[in-house]
SENU-920841 format. One line per field, with one value per residue: residue number from 1; residue in one letter; x, y, z of N, C-alpha, C in turn. Coordinates in steps of 0.1 Angstrom, whole numbers. Example, Ala and Ser with C-alpha at 12.3 -4.5 7.8 and 13.67 -1.06 7.14 Angstrom:
<rs>
pamar: 1 2
balum: a s
n_east: 132 128
n_north: -57 -22
n_up: 78 71
ca_east: 123 137
ca_north: -45 -11
ca_up: 78 71
c_east: 132 129
c_north: -33 0
c_up: 78 79
</rs>
This chain:
<rs>
pamar: 1 2 3 4 5 6 7 8 9 10 11 12 13 14 15 16 17 18 19 20 21 22 23 24 25 26 27 28 29 30 31 32 33 34 35 36 37 38 39 40 41 42 43 44 45 46 47 48 49 50 51 52 53 54 55 56 57 58 59 60 61 62 63 64 65 66 67 68 69 70 71 72 73 74 75 76 77 78 79 80 81 82 83 84 85 86 87 88 89 90 91 92 93 94 95 96 97 98 99 100 101 102 103 104 105 106 107 108 109 110 111 112 113 114 115 116 117 118 119 120 121 122 123 124 125 126 127 128 129 130 131 132 133 134 135 136 137 138 139 140 141 142 143 144 145 146 147 148 149 150 151 152 153 154 155 156 157 158 159 160 161 162 163 164 165 166 167 168 169 170 171 172 173 174 175 176 177 178 179 180 181 182 183 184 185 186 187 188 189 190 191 192 193 194 195 196 197 198 199 200 201 202 203 204 205 206 207 208 209 210 211 212 213 214 215 216 217 218 219 220 221 222 223 224 225 226 227 228 229 230 231 232 233 234 235 236 237 238 239 240 241 242 243 244 245 246 247 248 249 250 251 252 253 254 255 256 257 258 259 260 261 262 263 264 265 266 267 268 269 270 271 272 273 274 275 276 277 278 279 280 281 282 283 284 285 286 287 288 289 290 291 292 293 294 295 296 297 298 299 300 301 302 303 304 305 306 307 308 309 310 311 312 313 314 315 316 317 318 319 320 321 322 323 324 325 326 327 328 329 330 331 332 333 334 335 336 337 338 339 340 341 342 343 344 345 346 347 348 349 350 351 352 353 354 355 356 357 358 359 360 361 362 363 364 365 366 367
balum: x x x x x x x x x x x x x x x x x x x x x x x x x x x x x x x x x x x x x x x x x x x x x x x x x x x x x x x x x x x x x x x x x x x x x x x x x x x x x x x x x x x x x x x x x x x x x x x x x x x x x x x x x x x x x x x x x x x x x x x x x x x x x x x x x x x x x x x x x x x x x x x x x x x x x x x x x x x x x x x x x x x x x x x x x x x x x x x x x x x x x x x x x x x x x x x x x x x x x x x x x x x x x x x x x x x x x x x x x x x x x x x x x x x x x x x x x x x x x x x x x x x x x x x x x x x x x x x x x x x x x x x x x x x x x x x x x x x x x x x x x x x x x x x x x x x x x x x x x x x x x x x x x x x x x x x x x x x x x x x x x x x x x x x x x x x x x x x x x x x x x x x x x x x x x x x x x x x x x x x x x x x x x x x
n_east: 89 56 26 3 -27 -24 -31 -56 -47 -62 -96 -122 -126 -131 -134 -130 -124 -121 -122 -111 -114 -120 -99 -64 -32 -8 -14 -18 -22 -40 -43 -63 -82 -111 -137 -157 -145 -120 -122 -118 -91 -83 -95 -80 -57 -67 -74 -48 -36 -52 -47 -20 -18 -32 -16 9 1 -6 18 28 28 42 71 61 36 1 -11 -33 -56 -64 -86 -85 -103 -94 -103 -87 -81 -67 -74 -91 -72 -54 -71 -79 -53 -48 -68 -58 -36 -47 -57 -36 -19 11 22 17 5 3 -3 -26 -29 -9 -16 -28 -9 13 5 -4 19 34 20 23 51 56 42 56 52 57 56 48 43 24 19 22 37 48 78 83 73 92 114 111 107 93 105 126 110 95 87 86 71 69 74 91 77 94 110 93 87 110 112 88 91 114 104 84 100 116 99 78 85 79 52 23 22 2 -1 -20 -35 -49 -50 -43 -19 -5 -12 -4 22 34 30 46 71 75 73 95 116 112 115 141 153 151 125 95 62 29 7 -6 -27 -48 -74 -107 -110 -133 -155 -181 -182 -163 -163 -157 -130 -118 -125 -109 -84 -87 -90 -65 -51 -38 -17 -7 -15 -3 -14 -18 -31 -60 -77 -106 -112 -94 -104 -129 -121 -107 -128 -143 -125 -126 -154 -154 -140 -112 -79 -61 -32 -32 -13 -2 3 11 -13 -33 -31 -52 -81 -104 -100 -105 -131 -144 -135 -139 -136 -126 -104 -83 -49 -41 -13 8 30 47 58 73 49 38 27 41 64 84 84 59 40 27 11 -5 -18 -33 -49 -64 -76 -94 -111 -104 -88 -56 -41 -19 -17 -27 -6 17 9 7 35 46 37 49 77 78 71 92 113 106 107 135 144 134 114 87 90 95 122 138 128 128 156 164 149 162 186 187 180 149 129 104 72 76 102 136 138 151 156 166 186 167 143 132 124 139 124 114 124 105 84 70 36 8 -27 -48 -75 -87 -68 -36 -5 30 47
n_north: -255 -268 -272 -272 -259 -231 -221 -195 -162 -142 -132 -126 -93 -74 -69 -92 -125 -145 -177 -193 -220 -252 -267 -267 -271 -255 -226 -193 -157 -128 -94 -65 -36 -47 -39 -9 26 22 -1 -10 -10 -30 -51 -53 -64 -88 -100 -103 -120 -143 -152 -156 -177 -197 -201 -209 -232 -247 -256 -273 -263 -252 -265 -289 -289 -278 -244 -225 -199 -173 -146 -114 -88 -56 -31 -9 -1 2 -12 -32 -44 -56 -74 -91 -101 -116 -135 -148 -160 -180 -195 -208 -195 -189 -169 -136 -115 -82 -55 -31 -2 20 25 2 -17 -14 -20 -46 -58 -61 -80 -102 -105 -114 -138 -153 -151 -144 -113 -95 -65 -53 -27 -7 23 42 53 46 20 1 12 11 -16 -44 -69 -94 -106 -88 -72 -52 -49 -25 9 34 62 84 82 87 113 127 129 142 166 177 181 201 222 226 232 249 270 297 299 301 278 253 230 202 179 148 142 116 91 83 104 129 123 120 146 161 151 157 185 191 184 201 226 225 229 255 266 278 270 285 280 257 230 209 185 169 136 116 133 149 173 199 226 249 245 246 272 286 281 295 322 326 326 303 284 259 228 205 174 153 123 102 87 92 117 134 133 146 171 180 181 202 223 228 235 259 274 275 275 255 235 201 180 149 118 83 71 79 64 48 36 44 71 85 78 92 119 124 141 164 156 157 164 162 154 128 110 80 46 31 18 -14 -31 -26 -40 -65 -92 -94 -98 -122 -128 -105 -107 -130 -123 -101 -113 -128 -109 -95 -72 -58 -40 -20 -30 -55 -67 -62 -76 -102 -106 -103 -127 -145 -140 -147 -175 -185 -180 -197 -222 -222 -222 -246 -247 -232 -216 -186 -178 -192 -185 -157 -153 -161 -143 -120 -122 -134 -132 -128 -141 -124 -113 -86 -83 -89 -92 -78 -76 -52 -46 -34 -45 -33 -31 -33 -17 -1 33 62 80 109 109 117 123 118 119 97 79 73 86 84 114
n_up: 124 126 106 121 136 159 192 198 206 216 222 197 190 171 135 107 96 69 57 28 23 39 50 57 44 45 61 50 49 38 48 51 41 35 34 35 29 17 4 -23 -26 -8 -21 -43 -32 -24 -49 -60 -42 -42 -69 -68 -49 -62 -85 -74 -60 -82 -92 -73 -48 -16 -4 -10 0 0 -3 16 17 40 46 58 72 81 82 80 106 138 162 151 134 153 164 143 137 159 156 133 142 157 137 127 109 90 76 66 42 43 65 48 54 73 100 107 101 118 146 142 133 156 170 152 153 179 178 160 132 99 82 53 40 13 7 27 34 51 67 94 97 91 101 129 133 149 150 134 114 100 70 40 8 -7 -15 4 21 24 2 -20 -12 -16 -43 -49 -35 -47 -73 -68 -59 -82 -102 -94 -78 -79 -75 -53 -29 -14 13 21 43 54 81 88 96 73 54 67 73 48 37 56 50 23 24 40 23 1 15 23 -1 -5 -9 2 17 13 27 51 59 78 71 75 68 49 46 26 15 6 2 18 25 -1 -8 9 -2 -26 -17 -7 -30 -41 -61 -65 -50 -27 -17 10 13 6 -23 -24 -11 -24 -50 -46 -38 -60 -78 -66 -68 -95 -98 -84 -101 -101 -112 -102 -96 -87 -67 -56 -37 -39 -34 -51 -73 -86 -102 -90 -82 -105 -110 -90 -95 -123 -155 -143 -130 -148 -154 -128 -107 -95 -73 -80 -81 -111 -132 -122 -141 -164 -161 -175 -165 -153 -173 -181 -159 -157 -181 -177 -156 -165 -187 -174 -166 -144 -121 -126 -112 -92 -64 -66 -80 -63 -40 -50 -57 -31 -19 -36 -30 -2 -5 -20 -2 19 6 1 27 36 54 73 94 114 121 103 77 77 79 53 37 43 31 6 -30 -49 -75 -89 -101 -102 -109 -98 -64 -35 1 25 55 72 63 41 6 -27 -46 -78 -86 -77 -99 -117 -123 -145 -144 -171 -192 -180 -174 -157 -167 -173 -167
ca_east: 75 46 15 -9 -32 -20 -42 -58 -41 -72 -110 -126 -132 -135 -128 -135 -115 -129 -114 -116 -116 -121 -87 -52 -19 -1 -23 -13 -33 -39 -51 -64 -95 -120 -150 -155 -141 -108 -125 -113 -76 -83 -99 -68 -48 -73 -72 -34 -33 -59 -40 -7 -20 -36 -5 18 -4 -6 31 32 27 55 77 53 22 -7 -14 -47 -56 -73 -88 -89 -107 -90 -110 -77 -83 -57 -80 -95 -60 -49 -81 -77 -40 -49 -76 -50 -27 -56 -60 -23 -13 25 26 6 7 -5 -16 -25 -27 1 -22 -31 3 22 1 -5 33 39 14 29 64 55 37 65 46 64 47 53 32 26 13 25 48 54 91 82 69 104 124 108 102 94 113 132 101 87 92 76 73 63 84 90 72 105 115 85 87 122 108 77 97 123 95 77 110 122 89 67 91 73 38 19 20 -4 -1 -32 -34 -62 -48 -39 -4 0 -13 4 36 38 31 57 84 76 75 109 125 110 120 156 158 149 112 85 48 21 -4 -6 -39 -54 -89 -112 -113 -147 -165 -185 -183 -150 -164 -150 -116 -113 -126 -97 -73 -90 -87 -50 -45 -30 -16 -4 -18 1 -24 -14 -44 -65 -84 -120 -111 -87 -113 -139 -114 -104 -141 -146 -116 -132 -166 -151 -133 -98 -70 -50 -27 -33 -2 -4 11 8 -27 -41 -29 -64 -92 -114 -98 -111 -145 -149 -133 -142 -127 -120 -91 -73 -38 -36 -1 11 43 44 69 70 37 42 22 51 76 82 81 45 32 18 1 -14 -27 -42 -59 -73 -83 -106 -119 -99 -79 -41 -36 -6 -17 -28 7 26 5 12 49 49 35 60 89 77 71 106 121 102 113 150 147 128 106 79 93 100 136 144 123 133 170 165 144 171 199 187 172 138 124 90 66 81 116 144 136 160 153 177 186 155 132 127 127 145 115 118 123 93 84 58 25 -3 -40 -52 -85 -91 -56 -24 6 43 48
ca_north: -252 -276 -265 -273 -246 -228 -215 -181 -154 -132 -134 -117 -81 -67 -74 -104 -133 -154 -188 -197 -234 -257 -274 -261 -277 -244 -214 -180 -148 -113 -85 -52 -30 -54 -32 6 35 18 -15 -13 -13 -43 -61 -55 -73 -102 -106 -107 -132 -155 -156 -162 -190 -207 -204 -216 -246 -254 -262 -281 -256 -248 -276 -301 -288 -268 -232 -221 -184 -167 -132 -107 -74 -48 -18 2 3 -4 -22 -44 -51 -65 -85 -101 -107 -127 -146 -155 -169 -191 -203 -214 -188 -188 -158 -126 -104 -71 -49 -20 11 21 25 -12 -26 -13 -28 -60 -64 -65 -93 -113 -108 -122 -151 -160 -151 -135 -103 -86 -56 -49 -14 3 31 51 48 40 6 -7 19 6 -29 -51 -81 -97 -111 -77 -67 -46 -49 -13 19 42 76 94 81 95 127 133 132 153 179 182 185 213 232 228 236 258 279 311 298 299 264 249 216 197 165 143 139 103 89 83 117 139 119 123 160 166 147 165 199 192 183 214 237 223 234 270 270 277 270 297 276 243 228 196 184 157 126 110 143 149 187 206 240 259 243 251 286 291 281 306 334 327 326 292 279 244 221 191 167 140 116 91 91 98 131 141 135 156 184 184 186 215 233 231 241 273 281 277 267 251 222 192 171 140 106 70 66 83 55 39 41 50 85 91 76 104 133 125 149 174 151 159 173 159 147 120 103 66 38 27 9 -28 -37 -24 -49 -77 -104 -94 -98 -134 -127 -94 -112 -140 -116 -93 -123 -133 -97 -91 -61 -60 -28 -21 -38 -69 -73 -63 -87 -114 -107 -106 -141 -152 -139 -156 -189 -189 -181 -209 -233 -223 -226 -259 -245 -219 -209 -173 -176 -197 -178 -143 -153 -162 -131 -109 -125 -138 -125 -136 -138 -122 -106 -72 -84 -95 -84 -80 -68 -47 -49 -29 -51 -26 -38 -25 -14 9 46 70 90 117 105 127 117 124 112 85 70 79 84 90 127
ca_up: 127 119 101 129 142 173 200 196 217 221 217 187 194 159 123 101 89 61 51 14 23 53 54 53 46 50 61 49 49 35 57 46 42 26 34 38 19 10 0 -36 -24 -2 -30 -52 -25 -24 -62 -62 -33 -47 -81 -64 -43 -72 -93 -66 -58 -95 -95 -62 -35 -9 3 -13 7 -6 4 18 20 49 42 70 70 93 81 82 120 146 170 143 130 164 166 132 138 169 149 123 150 161 125 123 98 92 68 63 32 48 62 39 61 83 113 110 99 129 157 138 132 170 173 144 158 191 175 151 119 89 76 42 36 -1 5 38 29 61 71 107 97 92 110 142 131 162 149 121 105 94 57 31 -7 -10 -13 16 18 23 -12 -29 -8 -22 -57 -50 -30 -57 -84 -65 -59 -95 -112 -89 -68 -79 -72 -40 -27 -1 17 27 47 59 95 90 96 59 48 74 72 34 36 63 43 11 28 45 11 -6 23 22 -14 -5 -13 13 14 17 35 54 66 79 69 80 58 49 44 12 11 8 -3 26 24 -14 -8 16 -12 -35 -10 -6 -44 -42 -75 -64 -38 -25 -9 16 17 -3 -35 -23 -7 -35 -61 -43 -37 -74 -83 -60 -74 -108 -95 -80 -112 -97 -120 -92 -98 -76 -67 -44 -36 -46 -31 -62 -84 -86 -111 -82 -82 -117 -108 -82 -101 -137 -162 -135 -125 -158 -150 -115 -107 -84 -73 -80 -88 -124 -132 -123 -153 -174 -158 -184 -157 -149 -185 -182 -148 -161 -192 -172 -147 -174 -195 -166 -163 -131 -120 -125 -106 -84 -52 -71 -84 -52 -31 -57 -55 -17 -16 -43 -22 9 -9 -24 10 26 -1 3 41 39 66 73 107 112 121 91 66 78 75 39 32 46 26 -8 -40 -53 -88 -87 -112 -102 -111 -87 -52 -23 12 32 69 78 58 30 -6 -37 -57 -87 -81 -79 -110 -117 -133 -147 -148 -184 -199 -173 -171 -153 -176 -169 -173
c_east: 65 35 2 -14 -27 -31 -44 -53 -52 -86 -112 -132 -137 -129 -134 -124 -123 -119 -120 -118 -116 -109 -75 -40 -9 -10 -15 -25 -30 -48 -51 -79 -104 -134 -147 -149 -129 -110 -118 -98 -75 -86 -88 -59 -54 -72 -58 -31 -39 -52 -27 -8 -23 -24 6 14 -4 7 37 32 41 59 68 39 15 -9 -29 -47 -67 -74 -93 -92 -104 -96 -100 -78 -73 -63 -84 -83 -54 -58 -79 -64 -41 -58 -67 -40 -35 -58 -47 -16 2 31 15 11 -2 3 -15 -21 -17 -5 -26 -19 11 18 0 9 38 33 21 43 65 51 46 59 53 53 54 42 35 22 18 38 55 67 91 80 81 115 123 103 103 102 118 123 92 94 81 80 65 74 81 85 83 112 107 85 99 119 98 83 106 114 89 88 115 112 79 72 84 58 35 15 13 -3 -13 -30 -46 -61 -45 -24 2 0 -4 19 42 40 43 70 86 79 90 119 124 117 135 162 155 135 103 71 41 11 -2 -18 -42 -69 -94 -116 -127 -158 -169 -187 -171 -151 -156 -135 -111 -115 -114 -85 -75 -86 -72 -43 -35 -29 -13 -8 -11 -7 -18 -27 -47 -74 -98 -120 -104 -96 -123 -133 -111 -117 -145 -138 -122 -145 -164 -143 -118 -89 -58 -46 -27 -22 -4 5 5 -7 -37 -40 -40 -75 -103 -113 -106 -127 -151 -147 -138 -132 -120 -106 -80 -62 -33 -23 1 25 40 55 64 59 42 38 32 63 74 78 66 35 22 7 -10 -24 -37 -53 -69 -81 -95 -114 -116 -89 -65 -35 -25 -7 -21 -14 17 22 9 27 53 48 46 73 89 78 85 115 119 108 128 153 143 119 97 81 99 115 143 140 128 148 172 160 154 184 199 180 160 132 109 85 70 96 123 143 146 154 165 176 174 142 125 132 133 136 119 116 109 95 71 48 15 -16 -44 -62 -87 -80 -44 -13 19 44 61
c_north: -261 -267 -266 -260 -244 -220 -200 -173 -144 -136 -123 -105 -72 -73 -87 -112 -144 -165 -192 -212 -239 -264 -268 -270 -266 -232 -201 -170 -135 -106 -71 -47 -37 -48 -17 14 31 3 -19 -16 -27 -54 -63 -65 -87 -108 -111 -120 -144 -161 -162 -176 -201 -211 -212 -231 -254 -261 -269 -275 -252 -260 -288 -300 -276 -256 -230 -207 -180 -152 -125 -92 -66 -34 -6 7 -5 -15 -35 -52 -61 -77 -96 -108 -119 -139 -154 -164 -181 -200 -210 -208 -186 -175 -149 -116 -92 -64 -38 -7 10 19 11 -21 -26 -22 -42 -66 -68 -78 -104 -116 -117 -136 -159 -161 -140 -126 -96 -78 -52 -35 -3 10 40 45 41 25 -3 -1 14 -8 -37 -64 -84 -103 -101 -71 -59 -47 -37 -2 27 56 86 93 89 110 134 137 143 166 185 187 199 225 236 235 247 267 293 311 298 285 261 234 213 183 161 138 125 102 89 98 128 136 122 138 166 163 155 180 201 192 196 226 237 228 249 275 268 277 283 293 261 240 213 196 170 147 121 120 143 164 195 220 250 257 249 266 293 292 292 320 337 327 315 287 264 239 207 185 154 133 106 96 97 113 139 143 145 170 189 188 199 226 237 239 256 280 284 268 263 237 214 182 162 128 94 65 70 74 44 45 47 66 91 89 87 117 135 134 160 169 152 168 170 150 139 113 88 58 35 16 -6 -36 -36 -33 -62 -90 -105 -97 -110 -133 -117 -99 -122 -133 -109 -102 -128 -121 -92 -79 -65 -47 -30 -31 -52 -75 -73 -73 -100 -116 -109 -121 -149 -152 -148 -171 -193 -190 -193 -221 -234 -227 -240 -258 -232 -212 -196 -171 -180 -189 -163 -143 -153 -149 -120 -111 -128 -128 -134 -131 -137 -115 -91 -72 -90 -86 -88 -71 -64 -51 -44 -37 -44 -33 -28 -23 -3 23 53 79 98 112 116 119 125 115 98 75 78 76 90 103 129
c_up: 119 114 108 133 156 179 198 209 223 215 206 193 183 147 119 94 82 55 38 13 38 58 49 54 52 49 60 48 42 45 52 47 31 25 37 26 11 5 -14 -35 -18 -12 -41 -45 -26 -38 -64 -54 -38 -60 -77 -58 -53 -81 -86 -63 -71 -98 -83 -49 -29 -1 2 -6 0 3 5 23 29 45 54 67 83 93 82 96 129 155 162 138 140 165 155 132 148 164 140 130 153 149 120 112 101 85 66 53 36 59 51 45 72 97 117 110 112 141 154 138 146 174 165 149 170 188 165 137 111 83 65 38 21 -3 15 34 39 66 84 107 98 100 124 142 145 162 135 111 98 81 50 16 -12 -8 -1 12 16 9 -21 -25 -14 -36 -58 -45 -40 -69 -80 -65 -73 -104 -107 -78 -67 -76 -57 -38 -13 1 25 31 54 74 98 90 82 53 54 72 58 33 44 56 30 14 33 33 4 2 22 9 -16 -9 -1 9 18 27 38 63 67 76 73 68 60 47 29 7 16 3 5 25 10 -14 -1 6 -22 -29 -9 -19 -46 -56 -75 -50 -38 -14 -4 20 6 -14 -33 -20 -18 -47 -59 -43 -51 -81 -78 -65 -88 -107 -92 -90 -109 -105 -112 -95 -86 -78 -55 -45 -43 -44 -42 -74 -84 -95 -103 -80 -93 -116 -99 -89 -115 -144 -154 -130 -135 -152 -136 -115 -94 -85 -72 -86 -102 -124 -132 -135 -165 -172 -167 -177 -153 -161 -184 -171 -152 -171 -187 -164 -156 -183 -187 -161 -149 -132 -120 -120 -96 -73 -54 -73 -72 -42 -37 -54 -41 -14 -24 -35 -10 6 -13 -12 18 19 1 17 44 51 64 86 105 112 108 78 66 75 60 32 33 38 11 -17 -45 -66 -87 -100 -112 -106 -99 -75 -42 -12 20 47 77 74 46 17 -16 -49 -66 -81 -85 -91 -109 -128 -134 -151 -161 -190 -193 -171 -167 -163 -170 -175 -181
</rs>
């Protein structure tokens, strides 16, 4: 495959793609929520991608050609994701690190598969993303929800079997999928929940929801959702004087959770792979980022590593074509800032196992 631009498959209907330069030797992209309530997560991806591209170009690029980065805002929305995917086709992109949200990754993956573009998501965790992958070019450098569900369900059964446990989810594919998987694991271990409710994401008042928890004398809440709602619910639990333990998933591994909850967030538990910042191979990149006053949070590093893996595969293949690169991605190992990465036959990676973290005094720590 050459690096010329290919014709756009669809007109722009939504979303935004921003090019960081006017000329590309090899065009690659990131796609995620660059605006809106999940903007901080998208900006983590952008920081990691920009650093990876700069570092790869500094040592000669890929197959002797420089990388140029396109930045696509999908708003975590399916229609916008399809729109920006088609725009990226028109810009001649050969690889996409993205998307972030499952609801955007799945429809975009179908577009990329048809267009011959390799996709590695650094964040999408729902099993369906790779279980139903549309083609051999779809991969993820993120753990599966059913892996963290096993850890969370085991934790609840082992430590809170005598408590009244409530499951809450934000009605998203991520939130409900995580709750369903955790509940299934916990139930299989002989522990049943007392309450299971959905709530609307994006609200700013959860007094009624938390009142229901109080009336049901709930001692533990497992929440499937994102940090804005989790922070507000934890604040409301404190306001109503409820000593209820909040447990959630990997989406709470962001400083923005603490920015919302403040000290009320103390004691909140979450499932999360071992912090990438603790991986020895990441030390130099973390130091460079933090030295420039930039974030070195999870999705910064997983996005960086996704681009590293693709670049090494393209080098080994001597090509950026989907068939060639996907074959190498599915067969080889790659030295990344997360350690040595392999992808299995579904496109899932061998990331570290999930552990339980606890928010304490503004920072998450391994429990």
